[in-house]
C-alpha positions in Angstrom: -34.9 117.0 -53.5 -37.8 118.5 -50.9 -35.5 118.8 -47.9 -31.1 119.0 -47.8 -31.5 117.4 -44.0 -33.5 114.7 -42.8 -31.3 114.0 -39.6 -33.0 112.5 -36.9 -30.9 114.3 -34.5 -32.4 117.8 -35.6 -35.8 116.7 -34.2 -35.0 119.0 -31.4 -34.3 121.9 -33.2 -35.4 125.4 -32.3 -34.1 125.3 -28.6 -33.2 128.4 -27.0 -29.2 127.8 -27.8 -29.7 127.3 -31.4 -31.6 130.6 -31.6 -28.9 132.4 -30.4 -26.9 131.5 -33.8 -29.4 133.5 -35.7 -29.6 136.5 -33.5 -25.6 136.6 -33.4 -25.8 136.6 -37.4 -28.3 139.2 -37.0 -25.7 141.3 -34.9 -22.6 140.7 -36.7 -24.0 141.8 -40.0 -25.4 144.9 -38.8 -21.8 145.7 -39.8 -21.0 143.7 -42.5 -19.9 144.0 -45.7 -23.2 145.5 -47.0 -24.0 148.3 -44.4 -20.6 149.4 -44.3 -19.0 149.2 -47.7 -22.9 149.8 -49.4 -24.8 152.0 -47.6 -22.8 154.1 -45.8 -20.5 154.8 -48.9 -23.1 157.1 -50.6 -22.9 159.5 -47.1 -19.2 159.6 -48.0 -19.1 161.1 -51.4 -20.3 164.6 -50.7 -17.7 165.0 -48.4 -15.0 163.8 -50.7 -16.0 165.6 -54.1 -16.2 168.7 -51.3 -12.6 168.2 -49.5 -10.7 166.7 -52.9 -13.1 167.7 -56.2 -13.0 163.6 -57.2 -15.5 163.0 -59.7 -18.5 160.7 -58.3 -17.4 158.7 -61.2 -13.7 158.3 -60.1 -15.6 157.2 -56.6 -18.2 155.1 -58.7 -15.2 153.2 -59.7 -14.0 152.5 -56.3 -17.0 150.5 -54.8 -17.6 149.1 -58.4 -14.1 147.4 -57.4 -15.0 146.5 -54.1 -17.7 144.2 -55.3 -15.9 142.3 -57.6 -12.9 142.0 -54.8 -15.5 140.8 -52.8 -17.3 138.6 -55.5 -13.7 137.1 -56.5 -12.7 136.6 -52.5 -16.1 134.7 -51.2 -15.5 131.2 -53.0 -12.1 131.2 -51.3 -13.8 132.4 -48.1 -16.3 129.4 -48.4 -13.4 126.9 -48.9 -11.7 128.4 -45.5 -15.3 127.8 -43.8 -15.2 124.2 -44.9 -11.5 123.8 -43.8 -11.8 125.3 -40.7 -15.1 126.3 -39.4 -16.9 129.7 -39.4 -15.7 131.1 -36.3 -11.7 131.4 -36.7 -12.3 132.6 -40.2 -14.5 135.4 -39.4 -12.8 136.5 -36.8 -9.4 137.0 -38.3 -11.4 138.6 -41.1 -13.2 141.1 -39.0 -10.3 142.2 -37.6 -8.6 142.8 -40.9 -12.0 144.5 -42.1 -12.0 146.8 -39.5 -8.5 147.4 -40.3 -8.8 148.1 -43.8 -11.9 150.5 -43.0 -10.1 152.6 -40.4 -7.3 153.1 -43.2 -9.7 154.0 -45.9 -9.8 157.1 -43.5 -5.9 158.5 -44.0 -6.4 158.2 -48.3 -4.9 161.3 -49.4 -5.4 160.5 -53.0 -7.7 159.4 -55.3 -5.8 156.0 -56.0 -5.4 155.5 -52.8 -8.5 155.7 -51.7 -9.8 153.4 -54.6 -7.0 150.9 -53.8 -7.8 150.9 -49.7 -11.7 150.9 -50.9 -11.4 148.0 -53.1 -9.2 145.9 -51.1 -12.5 146.5 -48.3 -14.1 143.9 -50.9 -11.7 141.5 -49.9 -10.9 141.7 -46.0 -14.9 142.3 -45.7 -16.1 139.2 -47.7 -16.0 136.8 -44.6 -18.5 139.6 -43.3 -20.9 138.9 -45.9 -23.8 136.5 -45.2 -22.0 133.1 -46.1 -20.9 132.4 -42.7 -23.5 133.4 -40.9 -26.1 131.3 -43.3 -23.6 128.3 -42.9 -23.7 128.1 -39.1 -27.4 129.0 -39.0 -28.8 126.5 -42.0 -26.9 123.4 -39.8 -28.9 124.1 -37.1 -32.7 124.6 -38.3 -34.9 122.0 -40.8 -38.2 122.6 -40.4 -37.9 126.5 -39.3 -34.4 126.9 -41.4 -36.1 129.7 -43.4 -37.4 131.6 -40.4 -33.9 131.2 -38.9 -31.8 132.1 -41.5 -34.3 135.7 -42.5 -33.5 136.5 -38.6 -30.2 136.4 -39.2 -30.4 138.0 -42.7 -32.4 141.1 -41.1 -29.4 142.5 -39.5 -28.4 143.7 -43.0 -31.6 145.5 -43.0 -30.9 147.2 -39.2 -27.3 147.7 -40.5 -28.9 150.0 -43.7 -31.1 151.7 -41.4 -28.8 152.9 -38.3 -24.9 152.3 -40.0 -25.4 155.4 -42.2 -27.0 157.5 -39.6 -23.9 156.8 -37.5 -21.4 157.7 -40.4 -23.7 161.1 -41.3 -23.3 162.2 -37.5 -19.7 161.4 -37.8 -18.9 163.0 -40.7 -20.8 166.3 -39.3 -19.0 166.4 -36.0 -15.6 165.3 -36.7 -14.8 165.0 -40.4 -15.1 162.0 -42.9 -12.0 160.2 -41.4 -13.4 160.0 -38.6 -15.9 158.7 -39.7 -14.3 155.8 -41.1 -12.6 155.1 -37.8 -15.8 155.4 -36.0 -16.8 152.3 -38.7 -14.1 150.5 -37.9 -14.8 150.6 -34.4 -18.4 149.7 -34.8 -16.9 146.5 -36.8 -15.2 145.6 -34.3 -17.5 146.1 -30.8 -20.4 144.4 -32.8 -19.1 141.8 -35.2 -16.3 140.3 -33.0 -18.3 139.7 -30.0 -21.2 138.1 -31.8 -18.8 135.6 -33.4 -16.6 134.7 -30.4 -20.2 134.5 -28.0 -23.0 133.6 -29.9 -22.1 132.2 -33.7 -21.3 128.6 -33.7 -19.8 126.5 -36.0 -22.2 124.7 -38.1 -23.8 121.1 -36.5 -22.0 117.9 -37.6 -19.5 120.2 -40.0 -16.7 118.1 -41.1 -14.4 120.7 -39.3 -15.7 120.3 -36.2 -14.2 117.8 -33.4 -17.0 115.5 -33.2 -15.8 111.9 -32.1 -18.7 110.5 -33.8 -17.4 112.0 -37.7 -20.7 113.0 -38.6 -20.8 114.8 -42.0 -23.0 117.5 -43.1 -26.5 116.8 -45.0 -26.8 118.1 -48.1 -24.4 118.0 -51.6 -20.9 118.4 -51.8 -19.1 121.1 -54.3 -19.2 118.5 -57.6 -22.7 117.8 -56.7 -24.0 121.4 -56.5 -22.9 123.0 -59.6 -24.3 120.1 -61.6 -27.7 121.4 -60.1 -30.0 123.6 -62.1 -31.2 125.8 -59.1 -27.2 126.2 -58.2 -26.4 128.4 -61.5 -30.2 130.1 -61.5 -29.5 131.4 -57.8 -26.1 132.7 -58.5 -27.5 134.3 -62.0 -30.6 135.8 -59.9 -27.5 137.2 -57.0 -26.0 138.8 -59.3 -28.4 140.4 -61.1 -29.8 141.5 -57.9 -26.6 143.0 -56.3 -25.4 145.1 -59.4 -29.0 146.6 -59.4 -29.4 146.9 -55.4 -25.9 147.9 -54.9 -25.2 150.4 -58.1 -28.5 152.0 -56.9 -27.8 152.5 -53.1 -24.9 154.0 -53.4 -26.0 156.9 -55.2 -29.9 157.5 -53.3 -27.7 160.0 -50.4 -25.7 162.2 -52.9 -28.6 162.5 -56.0 -31.3 163.2 -53.0 -28.5 166.2 -52.0 -28.4 167.4 -55.5 -32.1 167.9 -55.5 -32.0 170.0 -52.4 -32.4 167.7 -49.8 -29.9 168.5 -46.8 -27.5 165.3 -46.1 -28.7 164.4 -42.6 -32.7 164.5 -44.5 -31.4 162.2 -47.7 -29.6 159.8 -45.5 -32.8 158.9 -43.1 -34.1 157.8 -46.3 -32.1 154.4 -46.1 -33.5 154.4 -42.3 -36.6 153.4 -44.4 -35.3 151.0 -47.0 -33.5 149.5 -43.6 -36.9 149.1 -42.1 -38.1 147.1 -45.3 -35.3 144.8 -45.6 -35.5 144.0 -41.9 -39.2 143.2 -42.6 -39.0 141.4 -45.8 -36.2 139.6 -45.1 -37.8 137.7 -41.8 -41.3 137.7 -43.9 -39.5 136.1 -47.0 -37.8 133.4 -44.5 -41.3 132.7 -42.6 -42.9 132.2 -46.0 -39.9 129.8 -47.4 -40.6 127.6 -44.5 -44.4 126.9 -46.1 -43.9 127.7 -49.9 -42.6 126.7 -52.8 -38.9 128.9 -52.0 -38.9 130.3 -56.0 -42.4 131.4 -55.8 -42.1 133.6 -52.5 -38.7 135.2 -54.5 -40.7 135.9 -57.3 -43.8 137.3 -55.6 -41.2 139.7 -54.1 -39.3 140.5 -57.3 -42.6 141.3 -58.9 -43.0 143.7 -55.9 -40.4 145.5 -56.9 -40.6 145.4 -60.5 -44.3 147.1 -60.0 -43.0 149.8 -57.7 -39.6 150.9 -59.5 -42.4 151.4 -62.7 -44.0 153.3 -60.3 -41.5 156.0 -59.4 -40.3 156.0 -62.8 -43.6 157.3 -64.0 -43.6 159.6 -61.4 -40.1 160.8 -62.1 -41.2 161.4 -65.6 -44.5 163.5 -64.5 -41.5 165.9 -63.1 -42.3 165.3 -59.3 -40.0 166.2 -57.0 -38.5 164.2 -54.6 -38.5 166.6 -51.7 -42.5 166.8 -51.9 -43.2 162.8 -50.7 -44.8 162.7 -47.8 -43.7 159.8 -45.1 -45.5 156.8 -46.1 -44.3 157.7 -50.1 -40.6 157.8 -48.6 -41.4 154.1 -46.8 -42.5 153.3 -50.1 -39.9 154.7 -52.3 -37.2 152.7 -49.9 -39.3 149.7 -50.3 -38.8 149.8 -54.4 -35.1 150.1 -53.6 -34.6 147.0 -51.4 -37.4 145.1 -52.0 -36.0 142.8 -54.2 -32.9 142.5 -51.9 -34.2 139.4 -50.3 -31.6 137.4 -52.1 -32.1 133.9 -53.5 -29.2 132.1 -51.3 -32.6 132.3 -48.7 -33.6 129.8 -51.2 -31.9 127.3 -49.0 -34.5 127.8 -46.4 -37.7 126.1 -45.8 -39.2 122.8 -46.7 -39.9 123.4 -50.1 -36.5 124.5 -51.3 -36.1 123.5 -54.9 -39.1 121.4 -55.9 -42.5 122.3 -55.7 
């Protein structure tokens, strides 16, 4: 199966109005679950340890449960989007996610903080790429990879900007206002993007199309019998464990090595830029090359770079001595493999070479 969609009505894809959909996805994902719950979490670890004396292991439990609840919730979010379209569930979820993040800042005990942070995994599940990719994919076929890459680039932008924003709020007003500021950003950026730019999928069974045109592709029962479905699921699981388990500890680890909190958080700027470029490049390539080959190339780059970093560490190289270019390379090592195989759904060469 070289193409999921062969709908002649999509021959005119790529109109200016169509490109507003991936633009809306990019804006929404700047304050998505990843940048808010994962990338920004590291800058809160130091202030929480300092004020309450909570151990890093305890704080790690909070982010681990957040990821677990997100994974459990995502299939149900997908079902809701299949039934009601993407915009209504996402608009409601954005409001709930923003409220949840604001309330985290009112935590007074460790169990309360862990519970609220874990809950953010569920309320923030719809603020993951799932709804944005579902919408974007329905408006593009030949340039689907690039369109999805543009939408997913919002995660890279968020990875670069959100930790800096949170660090500034913490330095000026404290960590509680930091969470409140993240909540305001979610409402101010994501909600208008979903309401004004993102559209329900073209030809979706939930739309009010009088012709009753159904969406192209497989249904769930067909997809779960397809080996590529499970390959993608396994790859996403492994990459998520590695990336999420690493990113949240970058800032506190660098602070322990003598970096200031502000300087440590700036490493994530380069990481975000790497993610931004990587996602767009991967999407562009997937429209032209068999998608698993592209993904394999990114994984190989990450493995090679990570091996080099391990060798540098074993030679007692001090990260504080890294030059700006090496900081960028370090960040690329961290996130080069974050071009998650969900992008395999993009491009003309999807599952078969």
